[in-house]
C-alpha positions as CSV (number, residue, x, y, z in Angstrom):
1,M,-120.8,-90.8,-49.0
2,S,-118.7,-88.4,-51.0
3,S,-120.3,-85.1,-52.0
4,K,-118.9,-85.6,-55.5
5,A,-121.7,-88.0,-56.5
6,N,-123.2,-87.4,-59.9
7,S,-124.8,-89.4,-62.7
8,A,-121.5,-91.2,-63.5
9,P,-121.3,-94.9,-62.6
10,W,-120.4,-95.9,-59.1
11,R,-117.3,-97.9,-58.2
12,F,-115.4,-99.4,-55.2
13,D,-111.6,-98.6,-55.3
14,F,-109.4,-100.7,-53.1
15,H,-106.4,-98.6,-54.1
16,A,-107.7,-95.6,-52.1
17,P,-107.2,-95.2,-48.3
18,H,-111.0,-95.4,-47.8
19,Y,-112.3,-98.5,-49.6
20,L,-115.7,-98.7,-51.2
21,R,-116.2,-94.9,-51.2
22,V,-119.6,-94.5,-52.8
23,G,-120.5,-91.7,-55.1
24,V,-117.1,-91.2,-56.8
25,P,-117.6,-91.0,-60.6
26,T,-115.6,-93.5,-62.6
27,A,-115.7,-91.6,-65.9
28,G,-112.1,-90.5,-66.4
29,L,-111.0,-90.0,-62.7
30,R,-110.0,-92.2,-59.8
31,P,-108.4,-91.4,-56.4
32,T,-104.9,-92.5,-55.8
33,R,-103.1,-93.3,-52.5
34,N,-101.9,-89.7,-52.0
35,G,-105.4,-88.3,-52.4
36,T,-105.1,-86.9,-55.9
37,E,-107.1,-87.9,-58.9
38,Q,-105.8,-89.4,-62.1
39,G,-107.4,-90.1,-65.4
40,T,-108.4,-93.6,-66.3
41,S,-108.1,-95.2,-69.7
42,P,-111.1,-96.2,-71.7
43,Q,-110.4,-99.9,-70.9
44,E,-110.5,-99.1,-67.2
45,S,-113.9,-97.5,-67.5
46,G,-115.5,-100.3,-69.6
47,P,-118.4,-102.5,-68.6
48,F,-116.0,-105.4,-67.5
49,S,-114.1,-102.9,-65.3
50,R,-117.3,-101.7,-63.8
51,L,-118.5,-105.2,-63.2
52,G,-115.2,-106.0,-61.5
53,R,-115.4,-103.0,-59.2
54,A,-119.0,-103.6,-58.4
55,V,-119.0,-107.4,-57.9
56,I,-115.7,-109.2,-58.2
57,R,-113.7,-107.0,-55.9
58,P,-116.1,-106.8,-52.9
59,Y,-117.2,-110.4,-53.2
60,G,-113.7,-111.6,-53.9
61,T,-112.6,-109.8,-50.8
62,A,-115.3,-111.6,-48.8
63,V,-114.0,-115.0,-50.2
64,V,-110.4,-114.1,-49.3
65,L,-111.3,-112.9,-45.8
66,V,-113.4,-116.0,-45.1
67,A,-110.6,-118.2,-46.4
68,L,-108.1,-116.4,-44.1
69,A,-110.5,-117.0,-41.1
70,F,-111.0,-120.7,-42.2
71,A,-107.4,-121.7,-42.3
72,P,-106.4,-121.0,-38.7
73,T,-109.8,-122.2,-37.4
74,F,-109.5,-125.5,-39.3
75,A,-105.9,-126.0,-38.1
76,S,-106.8,-125.5,-34.5
77,R,-110.0,-127.6,-34.4
78,H,-108.2,-130.5,-32.7
79,Y,-107.3,-128.4,-29.7
80,F,-110.9,-127.6,-28.7
81,S,-113.8,-129.8,-27.7
82,Y,-116.3,-127.5,-29.5
83,P,-116.0,-125.3,-32.6
84,V,-114.3,-122.0,-32.1
85,L,-115.6,-119.8,-34.9
86,F,-114.7,-116.3,-33.8
87,L,-112.5,-115.6,-36.8
88,F,-115.4,-116.1,-39.1
89,F,-117.2,-113.2,-37.2
90,A,-114.1,-111.0,-37.9
91,A,-114.2,-112.0,-41.6
92,V,-117.9,-111.2,-41.8
93,M,-117.5,-107.8,-40.2
94,A,-114.4,-106.9,-42.3
95,S,-116.3,-108.0,-45.5
96,A,-119.3,-105.9,-44.6
97,W,-117.1,-103.0,-43.7
98,L,-115.1,-103.2,-47.0
99,G,-117.7,-104.4,-49.4
100,G,-121.0,-103.3,-48.0
101,T,-124.1,-105.2,-47.0
102,G,-124.0,-107.6,-50.0
103,A,-120.4,-108.7,-49.4
104,G,-121.2,-109.1,-45.7
105,L,-124.1,-111.4,-46.4
106,F,-122.0,-113.3,-48.9
107,A,-119.4,-113.8,-46.2
108,V,-122.1,-115.0,-43.8
109,F,-123.2,-117.6,-46.4
110,L,-119.6,-118.8,-47.0
111,S,-118.9,-119.0,-43.3
112,T,-122.1,-120.9,-42.6
113,L,-121.3,-123.5,-45.3
114,L,-117.7,-123.9,-44.1
115,A,-118.8,-124.2,-40.4
116,D,-121.5,-126.7,-41.3
117,Y,-119.3,-128.8,-43.5
118,F,-116.1,-128.9,-41.4
119,F,-116.9,-128.0,-37.8
120,F,-120.4,-129.4,-37.0
121,P,-121.0,-133.1,-36.9
122,P,-121.7,-135.0,-39.0
123,F,-118.5,-133.7,-40.6
124,H,-118.1,-133.3,-44.4
125,S,-121.8,-133.0,-44.7
126,F,-124.2,-130.1,-44.9
127,S,-126.5,-131.6,-42.3
128,V,-126.5,-130.6,-38.7
129,S,-127.2,-133.0,-35.8
130,A,-130.0,-132.2,-33.4
131,T,-127.6,-131.7,-30.5
132,N,-125.6,-129.0,-32.4
133,A,-128.6,-127.3,-34.1
134,S,-128.9,-124.6,-31.4
135,Y,-125.2,-123.8,-31.5
136,F,-125.2,-123.7,-35.3
137,G,-128.3,-121.4,-35.3
138,A,-126.7,-119.1,-32.8
139,F,-123.6,-118.9,-35.0
140,V,-125.7,-118.0,-38.0
141,I,-127.6,-115.4,-36.1
142,C,-124.4,-113.9,-34.6
143,A,-122.8,-113.8,-38.1
144,L,-125.9,-112.0,-39.5
145,V,-125.9,-109.5,-36.6
146,A,-122.1,-108.9,-37.1
147,S,-122.6,-108.2,-40.8
148,W,-125.5,-105.9,-40.1
149,V,-123.6,-104.0,-37.4
150,S,-120.5,-103.6,-39.5
151,A,-122.4,-102.5,-42.6
152,S,-124.5,-100.0,-40.6
153,K,-121.4,-98.6,-38.9
154,R,-119.8,-98.1,-42.3
155,K,-122.9,-96.4,-43.6
156,A,-123.1,-94.2,-40.5
157,E,-119.4,-93.3,-41.0
158,E,-119.9,-92.4,-44.6
159,A,-123.0,-90.4,-43.7
160,L,-121.1,-88.6,-41.0
161,R,-118.2,-87.9,-43.3
162,E,-120.6,-86.5,-45.9
163,A,-122.4,-84.4,-43.3
164,R,-119.0,-83.1,-42.0
165,D,-117.9,-82.2,-45.6
166,H,-121.3,-80.5,-46.2
167,L,-121.0,-78.6,-42.9
168,E,-117.5,-77.5,-43.7
169,Q,-118.7,-76.3,-47.1
170,K,-121.6,-74.4,-45.5
171,V,-119.3,-72.9,-42.8
172,T,-116.9,-71.8,-45.5
173,Q,-119.7,-70.3,-47.5
174,R,-121.3,-68.6,-44.5
175,T,-117.9,-67.2,-43.4
176,A,-117.3,-65.7,-46.8
177,E,-120.8,-64.2,-46.8
178,L,-120.2,-62.8,-43.3
179,E,-116.9,-61.3,-44.2
180,K,-118.4,-59.7,-47.3
181,S,-121.3,-58.4,-45.2
182,N,-118.9,-57.1,-42.6
183,T,-116.8,-55.4,-45.2
184,D,-120.0,-53.8,-46.7
185,L,-121.1,-52.7,-43.2
186,R,-117.8,-51.1,-42.5
187,R,-117.8,-49.3,-45.8
188,T,-121.4,-48.1,-45.2
189,M,-120.5,-46.9,-41.7
190,S,-117.4,-45.1,-43.0
191,E,-119.6,-43.4,-45.7
192,H,-122.2,-42.5,-43.0
193,D,-119.5,-41.0,-40.8
194,E,-118.1,-39.0,-43.7
195,S,-121.6,-37.8,-44.6
196,Q,-122.2,-36.8,-41.0
197,Q,-118.9,-34.9,-40.8
198,A,-119.7,-33.1,-44.1
199,L,-123.2,-32.3,-42.7
200,R,-121.7,-30.8,-39.5
201,Q,-119.2,-28.8,-41.5
202,T,-122.0,-27.5,-43.7
203,Q,-124.1,-26.6,-40.7
204,T,-121.1,-24.7,-39.1
205,E,-120.5,-22.8,-42.4
206,L,-124.2,-22.0,-42.7
207,A,-124.3,-20.7,-39.1
208,H,-121.3,-18.5,-39.8
209,L,-122.9,-17.3,-43.0
210,S,-126.1,-16.6,-41.2
211,R,-124.3,-14.5,-38.6
212,A,-122.5,-12.7,-41.3
213,L,-125.7,-12.0,-43.2
214,T,-127.4,-10.9,-40.0
215,M,-124.6,-8.5,-39.3
216,G,-124.7,-7.3,-43.0
217,E,-128.5,-6.7,-42.7
218,L,-128.1,-4.8,-39.4
219,T,-125.3,-2.7,-40.9
220,S,-127.4,-2.0,-44.0
221,S,-130.4,-1.1,-41.9
222,I,-128.4,1.3,-39.8
223,A,-126.8,3.0,-42.8
224,H,-130.2,3.3,-44.4
225,E,-131.9,4.8,-41.3
226,I,-129.1,7.2,-40.6
227,N,-128.4,8.2,-44.2
228,Q,-131.8,9.8,-44.7
229,P,-131.8,12.3,-41.7
230,L,-128.1,13.1,-42.3
231,T,-128.8,13.8,-46.0
232,A,-131.7,16.0,-45.0
233,V,-129.5,17.9,-42.5
234,V,-126.9,18.6,-45.1
235,A,-129.5,19.8,-47.6
236,H,-131.2,22.0,-45.1
237,S,-127.8,23.5,-44.1
238,H,-127.0,24.5,-47.7
239,A,-130.5,26.0,-48.0
240,C,-129.9,28.0,-44.7
241,L,-126.7,29.4,-46.1
242,E,-128.5,30.5,-49.3
243,W,-131.2,32.2,-47.3
244,L,-128.6,34.1,-45.2
245,S,-126.5,35.1,-48.2
246,V,-129.2,37.1,-50.0
247,D,-129.5,40.8,-49.5
248,P,-131.3,41.4,-47.3
249,P,-131.1,37.9,-45.6
250,D,-134.4,36.0,-45.5
251,I,-134.5,35.4,-41.7
252,G,-137.9,33.7,-41.8
253,K,-136.8,31.1,-44.3
254,A,-133.5,30.6,-42.5
255,R,-135.3,30.0,-39.2
256,Q,-137.6,27.5,-40.9
257,T,-134.7,25.6,-42.4
258,I,-132.9,25.5,-39.0
259,N,-136.0,23.9,-37.5
260,S,-135.9,21.2,-40.2
261,I,-132.2,20.7,-39.4
262,L,-133.0,20.2,-35.7
263,R,-135.8,17.8,-36.5
264,D,-133.7,15.6,-38.8
265,G,-130.8,15.6,-36.4
266,T,-133.1,14.5,-33.5
267,R,-134.4,11.7,-35.7
268,A,-130.8,10.5,-36.4
269,G,-130.1,10.6,-32.7
270,R,-133.1,8.4,-31.9
271,V,-131.9,5.8,-34.5
272,L,-128.6,5.7,-32.7
273,S,-130.3,5.4,-29.3
274,R,-132.3,2.4,-30.4
275,I,-129.1,0.7,-31.6
276,R,-127.3,1.6,-28.4
277,A,-130.2,0.2,-26.4
278,L,-129.3,-3.3,-27.6
279,F,-126.2,-3.1,-25.3
280,S,-127.6,-0.9,-22.5
281,K,-129.1,-1.9,-19.2
282,Q,-132.7,-1.2,-20.3
283,V,-135.6,-3.6,-20.8
284,H,-137.7,-2.4,-23.7
285,A,-140.1,-5.3,-24.2
286,S,-141.7,-6.7,-21.1
287,D,-144.1,-9.6,-20.7
288,W,-145.0,-12.3,-18.1
289,I,-142.4,-15.1,-18.5
290,D,-142.3,-18.7,-17.1
291,M,-138.6,-19.4,-16.9
292,N,-139.2,-23.2,-16.7
293,E,-141.0,-23.0,-20.0
294,V,-138.0,-21.1,-21.5
295,I,-135.6,-23.7,-20.2
296,L,-137.6,-26.7,-21.5
297,E,-137.8,-25.1,-24.9
298,L,-134.1,-24.8,-25.1
299,T,-133.5,-28.4,-23.9
300,V,-135.6,-29.6,-26.8
301,F,-133.6,-27.3,-29.1
302,F,-130.2,-28.8,-27.9
303,R,-131.4,-32.4,-27.6
304,D,-130.1,-33.7,-31.0
305,D,-126.8,-31.9,-30.7
306,A,-126.4,-33.3,-27.2
307,M,-127.1,-36.8,-28.3
308,W,-124.6,-36.5,-31.1
309,Q,-121.9,-35.3,-28.7
310,Q,-122.9,-38.1,-26.2
311,M,-124.0,-35.6,-23.5
312,A,-126.8,-35.8,-21.0
313,I,-129.0,-32.9,-20.4
314,R,-130.8,-33.0,-17.0
315,T,-133.2,-30.5,-15.5
316,D,-134.1,-29.8,-11.9
317,L,-136.9,-27.3,-12.1
318,S,-139.1,-26.0,-9.3
319,P,-142.7,-26.8,-10.1
320,S,-143.9,-23.8,-8.2
321,L,-141.7,-21.2,-9.8
322,P,-143.5,-17.9,-10.1
323,R,-143.6,-15.9,-13.3
324,L,-141.8,-12.7,-13.7
325,K,-141.9,-9.7,-16.0
326,G,-139.1,-9.2,-18.6
327,D,-138.0,-9.5,-22.2
328,R,-138.5,-13.2,-23.1
329,V,-136.2,-13.1,-26.2
330,Q,-133.3,-11.6,-24.2
331,L,-133.6,-14.0,-21.3
332,Q,-134.0,-16.9,-23.6
333,Q,-130.8,-15.7,-25.4
334,V,-129.0,-15.7,-22.0
335,V,-129.9,-19.3,-21.1
336,L,-129.1,-20.4,-24.7
337,N,-125.7,-18.8,-24.5
338,L,-124.9,-20.4,-21.1
339,M,-126.0,-23.9,-22.3
340,K,-123.9,-23.5,-25.5
341,N,-120.9,-22.5,-23.5
342,A,-121.4,-25.5,-21.2
343,M,-121.6,-27.9,-24.1
344,D,-118.4,-26.4,-25.7
345,A,-116.6,-26.8,-22.3
346,M,-117.4,-30.5,-22.3
347,Q,-116.0,-31.3,-25.7
348,T,-112.8,-33.0,-24.3
349,T,-114.6,-34.7,-21.4
350,P,-115.0,-38.5,-21.6
351,A,-118.4,-39.6,-22.8
352,G,-119.6,-41.1,-19.5
353,W,-118.9,-37.8,-17.6
354,K,-120.6,-35.3,-20.0
355,E,-123.6,-33.9,-18.0
356,L,-125.4,-30.6,-18.4
357,V,-127.7,-29.7,-15.4
358,I,-130.1,-26.8,-15.4
359,R,-131.8,-25.9,-12.2
360,S,-134.4,-23.3,-11.2
361,K,-135.9,-22.4,-7.9
362,Q,-137.1,-19.4,-5.9
363,H,-134.0,-18.2,-4.1
364,T,-135.8,-15.7,-1.8
365,R,-139.2,-14.1,-1.5
366,S,-138.1,-11.4,-3.9
367,E,-136.0,-13.3,-6.5
368,L,-135.5,-16.5,-8.3
369,I,-132.2,-18.2,-9.4
370,I,-131.3,-20.1,-12.5
371,S,-128.1,-22.2,-12.7
372,V,-126.4,-24.0,-15.6
373,E,-123.8,-26.6,-14.5
374,D,-121.4,-28.6,-16.7
375,S,-118.8,-31.3,-16.1
376,G,-116.2,-29.7,-18.4
377,V,-112.6,-28.5,-17.8
378,G,-113.7,-26.0,-15.1
379,L,-112.7,-22.5,-14.3
380,S,-109.4,-21.3,-13.0
381,P,-109.4,-18.2,-10.7
382,Q,-107.6,-16.2,-13.4
383,V,-110.3,-17.0,-16.0
384,A,-113.2,-16.5,-13.6
385,D,-112.1,-12.9,-13.0
386,K,-112.0,-12.0,-16.7
387,I,-114.6,-14.3,-18.2
388,F,-117.3,-11.5,-18.4
389,D,-115.0,-8.9,-19.8
390,P,-115.7,-7.8,-23.4
391,F,-113.6,-9.5,-26.1
392,F,-112.1,-12.0,-23.6
393,T,-112.6,-15.6,-24.7
394,T,-111.1,-19.1,-24.1
395,K,-112.3,-20.4,-27.5
396,S,-110.1,-20.4,-30.6
397,E,-113.0,-19.0,-32.7
398,G,-114.8,-16.9,-30.2
399,I,-115.1,-13.1,-30.1
400,G,-115.6,-12.8,-26.4
401,M,-119.0,-10.9,-26.4
402,G,-121.5,-13.6,-25.5
403,L,-121.1,-13.6,-21.7
404,S,-120.6,-9.8,-21.7
405,I,-123.9,-9.3,-23.5
406,S,-125.6,-11.9,-21.2
407,R,-124.5,-10.0,-18.1
408,S,-125.7,-6.8,-19.6
409,I,-129.1,-8.3,-20.2
410,I,-129.4,-9.7,-16.7
411,E,-128.3,-6.4,-15.2
412,A,-130.8,-4.6,-17.3
413,H,-133.4,-6.8,-15.7
414,H,-132.0,-5.8,-12.3
415,G,-130.5,-9.2,-11.7
416,R,-127.0,-10.6,-11.3
417,L,-124.9,-13.1,-13.3
418,W,-121.7,-14.8,-11.9
419,A,-119.6,-18.0,-12.4
420,S,-117.9,-20.4,-10.0
421,A,-116.2,-23.8,-10.0
422,R,-118.3,-26.9,-9.6
423,P,-117.3,-29.0,-6.6
424,S,-117.5,-32.3,-8.6
425,G,-115.6,-30.8,-11.6
426,G,-116.7,-28.3,-14.2
427,A,-118.3,-24.9,-13.8
428,V,-121.5,-23.3,-12.6
429,F,-123.1,-20.2,-14.1
430,Q,-125.9,-18.7,-12.1
431,F,-128.1,-15.6,-12.4
432,T,-130.9,-14.1,-10.4
433,L,-134.0,-12.2,-11.5
434,P,-136.2,-10.0,-9.3
435,L,-139.8,-11.0,-8.5
436,S,-140.9,-7.5,-7.4
437,G,-143.3,-7.4,-10.3
438,Q,-144.3,-11.1,-10.3
439,D,-147.7,-12.1,-11.6
440,E,-150.2,-12.6,-8.8
441,N,-151.8,-15.4,-10.8
442,G,-148.5,-17.1,-11.5
């Protein structure tokens, strides 16, 4: 059946390639041989026109087909000793195919009458002899079966065509919806990527601003701390000159003022000593430290950044690692700096090869060793010789102080920091720390 069915009257159009198409509205439109639709005149859509399409055409077609089957059958009846009625079956099937179940049954009725009257004795009579009753009954049953099969086949074909048209419509609709969803998804992903890029840019700028603010705060603190003792030194110097310029000179006051100058100068020196101690080989804050705990804290810290860069962070930590005494903040800064350098070195490495490995173990009875391995671009001999020099860097935005300060911290803890090439590709940074003051309970 056609999917264009509506409340308009139904019709059978023999001018179309598919006869008897059910469900095509007759009000104003009819299909032509080339598949287009043309308007119909009011006379064509009148009650007599509808009656002709619904009754006269299908049943008239049945009459014509039965007549066409009767003519050659009647002409050839003398050549056979028994009635040969196969053409009537063809007429019945064609009538049911073209006109539907009603036309098929009408063709069965006409074929039965003609067969009884002309082909079954007694001839020219509608009675059937007892000897031919079974043959005649078989003919009627076969004709009915042929009509039913043809009409059912036609209905099945119409249903299949309607289902196919409906399926094509659904597929077209779903395809359009999927294309729209795919377009929306690509737009959403593009907006998400842009947002992520903007967020990373903002984080980078904030980190740079934080470093700048920290440096500004440090500079302001240094200026404030040194300004007070230097101002006092200058003021006491002027006062000393005044005490010495009087006649007679006030030696007692001058000596007291000089003592104040010495006190303030010493205080300024101590301020500078604390600042210089940041880069000296001295450990000022000592505590018992579990290096495995320090490493695990940093792996959690870098976890999100590593996932975004498609890097794998793996740890191989000795469970029986003893604790040692040192400055936790400084040692944590060393490990953080080495891990950050390793991740930067793997920026251009394919995603499947980005691996950061951190190992810890007791190297000897008196020291432990920590190593940070990456699968980055590696170290050339020329770079390995200079990598710990101050202000030497391989980064376009680096200042070349991270590894230098890290080595200073490790050496201040009486350890050693060095770098080497990784056999499987990349670089390995290792440092040792002494266990001479290890915790007996660790």
